[in-house]
Structure formats: structure tokens, C-alpha cells
N, C-alpha and C positions, 0 to 999 in steps of 0.2 A: 529472259521471259519466265523461266522456271522459278526464279527467285520471287517474282511477283506473286505467283500462285502460293508459294510457301508463306510469304508475308500475309496474304489475304487469309489463308487458313489459320495462321497464328492469331491474327486479329479477331477472327470469328470465335476461336476457342477462348480467347481472353474476354470477349464480350459476353459469351455464354457463362463463363465463370463469374463475372461481375453481376450478371442478372441473377444467377443462382444464389450468390452471397447476399444480395439484397432481399430476395424472397425468403431466404433462411432467417435473416435478421428480423424481418417483419413477422414471420411465424413464431419466432422465439420471444416476441414482445420486447425487443431491444429499443424500440422507439416510443414506448408507451408514456413514460414520464421523463421528460427532458428538463423540466424546471426545478424539481425538488432537489436534486443533487447540487445544483448551483447555489441554492439558498441554505443548504444544511451547514455550510461553513459559518454562517452568521448566528447559528443557535448557540446559546450559552450552555456550557457544561457546569453544573453545580456540584459535580463529583470531584473529590480531590484527585490530584495527579498521583496515581499509584506507581508510576514509573520513575518518580524522583528518587535519586540516590539519598539514602539516609546516612548520616555520619556514623562511623563505626562506634560501637559501644565498648567501653573498656571493661575487660573481664577481670573482676577483683577476686574471683573464687580461686584462681591459681596463684595468687600473690604469695610471695615467700615471707613468712612471719619473722624470719631472722634478719631480713634485709632492713637496713636503716632507712628511714624515710627522712628526706630533707625538708626542713621547714624554712620557708622564706619569711623574713621579718619585714 
């Protein structure tokens, strides 16, 4: 019978925590705009992708002038 009291108290504590979390979320405006984030994925971005990897640029300033260059025919 003692275990029933413990379980009832634990369930009441859990219910109070859930109600507190709901009230906190409402006061922090978590439920104000539920539709805009869903549609933001459909917006077109006209900006170029700046995270694209660019091919490495060959550095010609450190080229050895004495080195023979091979010409292909």
C-alpha cells in the first residue's frame, strides 16, 4: 500500500511539472506563429551558395624559372 502513495505522489509531481512547462511555453510565446516556419522552406534564395567549395587556385608566383616546362603537341 505504501507503493501506491509513492506512485500517486510521483504522478502528481509529474503533472505539476507538465502544467508548469505548458504555462512557461505560453508565456514565452512559443505557440505564436506555427505556420511560417513550415512555409519558409518553400522560399527561393536568390543569393549564391557561399558554402560551396571553390577549386584550388594554382600559385604561379613560386614557380621555379629554371624548371623546364613540358609542352604537349
